[in-house]
N, C-alpha and C positions, 0 to 999 in steps of 0.2 A: 201568845200561839196564833201564826196566819192559819188560815182556812187551810190553804194547799199545806202548811205541813201537817195538820190536822188531818184531811185525807190520806197525806203521802202514808199515815200514822197508823191511818183505819186499815190503809189497803195490805200494808206490810205485815200489820202484829194481825189483823180482822178481828179488832177491838170494836164492839159498836162505841158511841157515846158521840161523833163527827156524823155529823150529817152523813147521810147515803146516798142524798140527792143534791147535786150541785146544782145551783139558780144562779142564772149572770143576770146582772143589770144592764140589759140593754140599750143602748145611743139612743133618742129617735130616731128616724131615719130622718138626713137633709134635708132640708125645703127643697121643693122642684127650684128654686129663684135660686140657691146655692150653683145646684148641679148646673141649672143656665148658666150662672157668671163663671164658673167654673171651664166649661164648655167654652164660651167666649174667650176669656184666657188663654184658655191651653190653645184655639189655633190662631187668636190675635198676634200671640205669641211665634208661632210656626209662620206667619204671614210674613212678619217682620223681620225674623229670622230671614227669610229668604226672598225677601225684596233685596234688588240693585239698589245701593246706596248709593250708586250714582246717575238715578234717572231722575229725571226732571220732573218733580212733581208739579210745578205750574201744567204742565197739560194733563189737565184733572180727569179727561174723558180714557187719554189713554193709561193714566195709571192703574184705574177705575178699574178696566177692561182686563188690567195684568192682576190685578187682589184680584176679581173674579174669575178668574182661569185659576187662579193656584188655590182659592177658598172650594170650588167643585171638585180641586184633588186631594184637597186633605180632609175634604170629607167622604170623597170615594174611598183612601189610602185607610182613613182612622171605618170605615163601614159607618157611620155614622148618617143616620136615617132621620130627618126632619120633615114636617109636612110643608107643604111649597112657599106659605105665608110665614112658616118657623124659618124656615131657608132663607128667604128672602127678610126678614126685623133682623134676624142673628148680621148676616151682610152686610144690611145698611147700618147699623150701631155699630161694627165693625169697620167699616171706610168712612164714618164719621168721626171714631174717633185718628185712624189712622190720618185722613186726611184733612179734616176738619176742625170743628171745639167740641165732637163727644156728643156727649147727651143736650146741648146745648141746639145743635142740627137741625134737629126738626120744629125746633121753637122759634128758630131763626127762617124756615122757612114758611112757615105755617102764615100767613096772611091777615092771619085776627089777630096775633100779635103784636100787641102796639108796646110794650115794654117787654124787657125780661131785669130782674132785681138777682143776683146770684150773692147770696148772705154764710155765703160755704156750703161743703161738697152735700149736705143735705137739705139744705134752706135754700128753693130755688123758687122764685115766685117771678107771674107772670101778669101783666095786663092784656084782659084779650074782651073787647066791643066793651070797654069799660066797668068791666068788674076784673079783682087783683084774686090768684088764686096760688094755693102753693100746688108746686110739681107734685103730684098723686091724687089732687083734689077731684074729684068730679066734675067740676067744673073746667076742667081743663080735658080735653083732648090728644090721643097721641099713646106713647110709651111713657109707664111710672118710674 
């Protein structure tokens, strides 16, 4: 007999035997990284849905300004409060995915990175000042 049925039976009959206290096993809270990725994905999807598909993406600065205006509006509408640095970081990541090469953009912009080797979504290596680092290593500056 399931725990729920035993509890219902105890309530109906008043018979002891089934536990009087129900303990619920809780899932651990989602890590902050998952919450951040969910927020990023949700905002990015809204931006893409609202962007004019006829917009000339070769006009990068104009498109970037448009995305920034829409980004600010979405954050305000959803009452999302972020610090200035978090807000800017999220914006840059979203713009990099919409207009560029996503997580590779900061690596391409870094003048010290001489080589980027991609061996799948979770294996990105860079060569910086003669040293090879995997994305996320302490030797690499920038976002993980």
